[in-house]
C-alpha positions as CSV (number, residue, x, y, z in Angstrom):
1,M,0.0,0.2,0.0
2,N,1.2,3.4,-0.8
3,L,0.6,5.7,2.2
4,R,2.4,9.0,0.9
5,P,0.0,11.7,0.5
6,R,-0.6,12.9,-3.4
7,R,0.7,16.1,-4.3
8,R,-2.3,18.0,-5.5
9,E,-1.3,20.5,-8.2
10,E,-2.7,24.0,-7.9
11,P,-4.8,25.0,-11.0
12,E,-3.3,27.9,-12.8
13,I,-4.8,30.6,-15.3
14,N,-2.6,30.9,-18.5
15,L,-2.6,34.5,-19.2
16,V,-0.3,34.7,-22.4
17,P,-3.3,33.8,-24.8
18,M,-5.3,36.5,-23.4
19,I,-2.5,38.8,-23.4
20,D,-1.9,38.0,-27.1
21,V,-5.6,38.7,-28.0
22,V,-5.5,41.9,-26.1
23,L,-2.6,43.1,-28.0
24,V,-3.9,41.9,-31.4
25,L,-7.2,44.0,-30.6
26,L,-5.1,47.1,-29.5
27,I,-3.3,47.0,-33.0
28,F,-6.6,46.3,-34.9
29,F,-8.3,49.3,-33.3
30,M,-5.0,51.7,-33.6
31,I,-4.8,50.9,-37.3
32,A,-8.8,51.4,-38.0
33,T,-9.0,54.8,-36.2
34,S,-6.2,56.2,-38.2
35,L,-7.6,55.4,-41.6
36,R,-10.4,58.0,-41.4
37,P,-10.7,60.5,-44.2
38,E,-9.5,64.1,-43.6
39,S,-11.2,67.0,-45.2
40,A,-9.5,68.8,-48.0
41,L,-10.0,72.1,-46.5
42,D,-8.5,73.1,-43.1
43,L,-11.5,74.8,-41.2
44,R,-10.9,76.8,-38.2
45,L,-14.4,76.9,-36.8
46,P,-15.2,80.0,-34.7
47,E,-16.2,80.1,-30.8
48,A,-19.7,82.0,-30.7
49,A,-18.6,83.4,-27.3
50,G,-15.2,84.5,-28.2
51,R,-13.5,87.9,-28.0
52,L,-12.3,89.8,-30.8
53,L,-8.8,90.3,-31.4
54,P,-7.3,93.8,-30.7
55,N,-5.4,93.9,-33.9
56,P,-7.1,91.8,-36.6
57,P,-4.7,90.5,-39.4
58,A,-5.5,91.4,-43.0
59,Q,-8.0,89.2,-44.4
60,L,-10.8,88.7,-47.0
61,T,-14.5,89.0,-45.7
62,V,-17.3,87.4,-47.9
63,D,-20.5,88.6,-47.2
64,V,-23.5,86.7,-48.6
65,D,-27.0,88.2,-48.2
66,A,-30.6,86.1,-48.1
67,N,-30.9,86.2,-52.1
68,G,-27.3,84.6,-52.4
69,R,-25.6,88.2,-53.5
70,Y,-21.7,88.2,-52.6
71,T,-20.0,91.2,-51.3
72,V,-16.1,90.8,-51.2
73,N,-14.2,93.1,-48.5
74,G,-17.6,95.6,-48.9
75,Q,-17.7,95.8,-52.6
76,A,-20.6,94.0,-53.9
77,L,-20.3,91.9,-56.9
78,E,-22.0,92.3,-60.1
79,T,-22.9,88.8,-60.9
80,A,-23.8,86.2,-58.3
81,D,-21.7,83.2,-59.8
82,A,-18.6,81.5,-58.8
83,T,-16.4,82.9,-61.7
84,G,-17.2,86.5,-60.8
85,L,-16.4,85.6,-56.9
86,K,-13.2,83.7,-57.8
87,V,-12.1,86.9,-60.0
88,A,-12.9,88.9,-56.7
89,L,-11.1,86.6,-54.5
90,Q,-8.0,86.7,-56.2
91,A,-8.0,90.3,-56.8
92,F,-8.3,90.9,-52.9
93,A,-5.7,88.1,-52.2
94,N,-3.3,89.2,-54.5
95,G,-1.3,85.8,-54.2
96,R,-1.1,86.0,-50.5
97,T,-2.2,83.3,-48.1
98,V,-4.7,85.5,-46.0
99,P,-7.7,84.1,-43.7
100,L,-11.3,84.0,-45.3
101,T,-14.2,85.0,-43.1
102,L,-17.6,84.0,-44.4
103,R,-20.5,85.8,-43.2
104,A,-23.8,84.5,-44.3
105,D,-27.3,85.4,-43.8
106,G,-29.3,82.8,-41.7
107,R,-31.6,82.5,-44.7
108,T,-29.0,82.2,-47.3
109,P,-29.2,79.5,-49.7
110,H,-27.1,76.6,-48.9
111,Q,-26.0,76.7,-52.4
112,A,-24.6,80.3,-52.1
113,V,-22.5,79.0,-49.2
114,V,-21.0,76.1,-50.7
115,T,-20.0,78.1,-53.6
116,V,-17.9,80.2,-51.4
117,L,-16.4,77.2,-49.9
118,E,-15.6,75.8,-53.4
119,V,-14.0,78.7,-54.8
120,A,-11.8,79.2,-51.6
121,G,-10.6,75.6,-52.0
122,Q,-9.9,76.2,-55.8
123,L,-7.9,79.5,-54.8
124,G,-6.0,77.3,-52.1
125,L,-7.3,79.4,-49.1
126,K,-6.6,77.3,-46.2
127,Q,-7.8,79.5,-43.3
128,L,-11.4,79.9,-43.1
129,A,-13.8,81.3,-40.4
130,I,-17.8,81.2,-40.4
131,A,-18.9,84.3,-38.7
132,T,-21.6,83.9,-35.8
133,T,-22.9,86.3,-33.5
134,N,-23.2,85.7,-29.7
135,P,-26.5,84.6,-28.8
136,S,-26.4,86.2,-25.4
137,T,-25.6,89.6,-27.1
138,V,-28.6,89.5,-29.5
139,I,-31.9,90.1,-28.2
140,P,-34.9,89.4,-30.6
141,S,-37.3,92.5,-30.6
142,S,-40.4,90.0,-30.0
143,S,-38.7,88.6,-26.7
144,K,-38.3,91.7,-24.8
145,P,-40.9,94.4,-24.3
146,A,-39.8,98.1,-24.8
147,S,-41.4,99.3,-21.7
148,S,-39.6,97.1,-19.3
149,P,-36.3,98.3,-17.8
150,D,-33.0,96.5,-17.7
151,P,-32.4,94.8,-14.4
């Protein structure tokens, strides 16, 4: 008879396969997230509550009214098409890389805004800002009665 006590083996969890799977998943997600497409224009989106710069740099300003007519740096264009806008922007830019500020009316047709963005891309303008107003400073005339004093 064998009276020696049997040695019981302690159960072990082998972590090597789990580490391998985690590393493969990590590599997969790193590659998958770096393959998303980037936009052609570098857009600098403005903050609605931002402050004005004390000395703003020279820039182009394109205004688009509710009917889709363009104004470049305060000068109205005779035609509201892409070629006239392109000629006007080239004349004001003079080959310099200046930032472009787009100020469009809220009721402007979407095509007019897209035309400005397309012409800016064709001219190689890389810095674009879309002007907004701060909602806390604009008070609609229908929301505040004229007879009530400010607190």
